C-alpha positions, 0 to 999 in steps of 0.5 A: 521467535519465542516470547520474551518473559520477565524473570524477576519481581521488579520486571513482573511489577513493570508488566503489571503496571503497564497492564493496569495503565493499558486497561485504564485507558482502553475503551470497552469493546462489545463482543463482535466479529472484527470483519462485519459485513452488514453494519447498521445503517447510519443515522440521519444525514448531516451536512452537504456530504451526508455524514451522519452524527453517529459517524462523526462521534465514532471518528472522534472516539477512534482518535482518542483510542489511537492516542491511548495506544500510541501513548502505551507503545511510546512509553514501553521500555525497549531495553532490558529483558522486556524489550530485548533491545533488538532491532526488530522490536525497535522497528516494530515500535517505530512502525506502530507509531508511524502507522498510528500517526498516519491513521490520525491524519486519515481520520482528521481528513475524514472529519474534514469532509463534514460540515465546518462545525465538525472539523477537528482542531487539527484539521487545518486550512487545507482540510477541504483540499485533501481528496478527489472531491467525492466525499464518500469515495474519499471517506471509504479510502481513508477509513480503509487505510486507517483500518489496515494500519492497525493490522500492520502494527499488530502483525509487526509487534506479534512477530517480535515475541515481545510482551508489548504485543499482548499488552496493546492487543486489547487497545488495538482491537478497540481501534480496529472495531471502531474503524470497522464500525465507521467504515461500515456506516459509510458503506451502508449510507452510500446508496442513500447519498447522491454521489458527486462522481459522475459530475466530476469524472469528465472535467473535474480536477482536485483543487490541490493540483495546480496548473504547474502539475499539468504534463509534468510526467511528459515534459523533458528535463532540461532548459525549456523543459520541466521546471525543477526545485532541487537537483540531486547529483552524486558528483556535486553538480546539484543542490544535494548529493543524496536523495534524502537530503533533498527530500528533507529540505522540501517544504511541508504540506505543500499545496503545489508540486515540488520537483526533485530531479535526481541525476543518473547514478546509483544512490545507496541510501534509504529514503523516508518521505514523511507524511507532511511532504505533500505533492513531492515528485522525483524525476530521474534520467530513466529506469536503470540509469537513476537508481535508489538502492538499499538492502534492508531485510527481514532476516537482518532484523527489520520488519517488512514495513521498515525494510523499504529502500524508499518509503512514501507517506506524503500524499500526492507523490509522483515518480518518473524514470527512477529505479527503486531496488532492494539488493538483499537477495532471495536468502534474506526473504522479505526485502522491500524496494518501495513502500507506498502509503501516499494517497493519489500517488503516480508512478510512471516509467519506474522500475521496482527490483527485488525478490520477496515483497518487492513492491509494498502498495500498503494503502490508499489510492495508487496508479502505475503506468509503464512500470517494470516490477520484478520479484519472486514471492508476493512481489506486489503486495499490500492493501492499496487500491492500485491500478497497474497499466501497461506494466511488466511483471517479471518473475525471478528465480526463487529459492529452491523451496519457494513458489513465485506469486505475483500478488498477495493482496491484503484486503481484510474487510468486505467494506474496503474499496482496496484491491489490485487491477492489472490492465494491458500488463505482461506477466513473464519470466525474468532473465534469470528464471527464463535462462534456468528454465531454458537450460532445464528444458535442454536437459541441463541437470544443474537446473533442477530448481528452475524446472520445479519453480511454480509461478502463480498470479496471486495468493490471498494474504487476507480474508477479502483479498481482491485482484483482477487481471484484464486485457493482459498477456499471461506468459507460459511461466504461469501455472495452469491453475493460475492462483495459489492458496495461502493456507488450506481453505483460508479465504477461498470463498471470500476473496475476489480473483478475476480474469477478463479477456487475457491472452498468451499461453498462460491465459487459458482458464480451463485449468484454473482453480475452482474456488468460489471466489474465483471469477472468469468475467465475461461482461464488460459491465462487470470488468468495468468496475475495476478500471481506472475511471471506476476503481480509483476514480482516476478521471478525477485526479489523474488528468492534471498530472499528464500521465498516460492512462486508459479510463475504461476497457478497450474494445 
């Protein structure tokens, strides 16, 4: 889209006044690379977690910078020639305000890990019960999430062609630089602080998960089974007829699990689970039986972030036996079925159906078990720290000029703890692609697109993209080279793509790419870094949920 420019004196004055307002509120930024790998070590440790006074100061300054950016964005006139009044711009503005709000929370959580005297005023009484109990690991996760939020905001504004993207560019860079600095301080100080991970890994559980959470993912729904707080039914037999109504009525910042049972049916709606809806759980009657269905997409004017059928921001979210789908189809390009920004979230026996950008694992720590994910281009993407176990990854038939990519992971800083791990998974062709491939193999001239379809395990969306497939079945649908470049040589030496002990006709590594960032792992110790226990510290927060998982490698 072409950039929108003012064409009158009054509009020019408005742009100038907004620029002056921006410059008067922006913090100065010292010239530096936005992706620093070797930050200066932190100052002397402070408090039981070893958080330095310098880091506390950085976080406070970042909160102020975020408020300044939010003020500028919220005051921007959407209507008229400056804003254009278009859906994509209004979506991008809403995205930025939501993302900046999430970042503010993540910074407040980070500050709550310091001594009580360092708590910000809005940290609240629940501040000490927000994470896993490992302050350093929580800090890196939350600060990494906040850093990624600014990147998503900027990308959304840039795609609108509006002058707003230029106006807030400096202020957003200020926030990014401050967060990069804070994340670097935490990473550099980790070695100097005795981690509490080993002491909690075997028997510890986060305090915000109560006894009622245990075995919820295994219990049947019905008399004598799982206790539920609300029932959604299309036929009126429940408390609500839509999922959104039940979610909106759920308590805010709940310290205990709130269970919403969604009876069988197709619920055609978009659901937005706000950031204060903590510890919410959706339980359906099974994949393909309970379906939440939407069709928002990029071509019709939504940002990718805003296109999600279901968007989850509240921490501690859980879902079981539900299908999330986006029916926009391949011609509509980016169309998200589920977007997740929920820290310590779990998806069990869920399906995610779409084409391009099906599952947006946007940020923070997530776990998927026994799920089914289908799509075409980048159908698992985002910048979460996510582990997928025993999941089916099904590549669908794309548009004729498209290449399938299972992943597009967006790690944009070397100090981020994010990445995607796939363990005990199955990468295969979905029914439409497999059928077309079979017809092409049989000489059916009507299937040339299928014969030309190329499917890859992933491509690097951002500079430090990180994806590992281990102990999984890689079907013949995957090309021998395995991985696809994003744009020329971009990120090929900074990404981390790994494979370990995979099987299947597409698992051979002899023809794989020769990039510096690609690794055929042979050591269990090396692969162990990407297991549930180590990559997302699952032993510290998954046991109380009752979800099945394997903590490490299998022999």
